[in-house]
C-alpha positions in Angstrom: -14.9 -15.6 -10.2 -17.7 -15.6 -7.3 -19.0 -18.7 -8.4 -15.5 -20.8 -8.0 -15.0 -19.2 -4.8 -17.6 -20.2 -3.4 -17.5 -23.4 -4.7 -14.4 -24.5 -3.4 -14.9 -22.5 0.1 -12.7 -19.6 -0.3 -13.5 -16.1 1.0 -12.9 -13.6 -1.4 -10.5 -9.8 -0.1 -12.6 -7.9 -2.1 -16.5 -7.2 -2.2 -18.9 -6.5 -5.5 -17.4 -4.8 -7.9 -18.5 -0.6 -7.8 -18.0 -0.6 -4.4 -15.3 2.3 -4.1 -13.8 1.3 -1.2 -12.4 -2.5 -1.7 -9.2 -0.8 -3.0 -9.1 2.1 0.0 -6.0 1.2 1.8 -3.8 0.3 -1.5 -4.9 3.6 -3.2 -4.4 5.6 0.1 -0.3 3.7 0.1 0.6 4.5 -3.7 -1.0 8.1 -3.1 1.3 8.8 -0.5 4.3 7.8 -2.2 3.6 9.1 -4.6 2.8 12.6 -3.3 5.8 12.1 -0.8 8.8 10.4 -3.2 7.8 9.5 -6.8 6.9 12.9 -7.7 9.9 14.9 -6.2 12.6 12.3 -8.1 13.9 11.3 -11.6 14.6 7.9 -12.2 16.8 6.8 -15.4 16.0 2.9 -15.3 13.5 1.0 -13.8 16.4 -0.7 -11.6 16.4 2.8 -9.8 12.9 3.1 -9.5 12.4 -0.7 -8.2 14.9 0.2 -5.9 13.5 3.7 -4.5 9.9 1.4 -3.9 11.5 -0.7 -1.8 13.5 1.4 0.1 10.0 3.9 0.5 8.0 0.8 1.7 11.0 0.4 4.0 10.5 3.4 5.3 6.9 3.2 5.6 6.1 -0.1 7.1 8.9 0.3 10.2 9.8 4.3 10.6 7.3 6.2 9.8 4.8 7.3 11.9 1.0 7.1 11.1 -1.7 9.4 12.6 -4.1 5.4 12.7 -1.2 4.5 15.7 -1.3 7.9 17.8 1.6 9.2 15.6 4.3 6.7 16.0 5.9 4.9 13.8 5.0 1.0 13.4 8.0 -0.1 16.0 7.8 2.5 18.2 4.0 1.2 18.1 4.7 -2.4 18.8 
């Protein structure tokens, strides 16, 4: 994969295999979702879970306060 990207002049979004911080942002996001929402709810159908993820992501990305931006929501920060 690395060689193919280099051949076509593409910049990869990940580093070498085994570097722990490649997925740190994604892992943090899903861990937060699991602890703040998933473990506190029961889903009878897959469609309920998909809708829950969509709703939570909308909340997380627009209204939830984030410590990295001074405990403001992204809307307030912008």
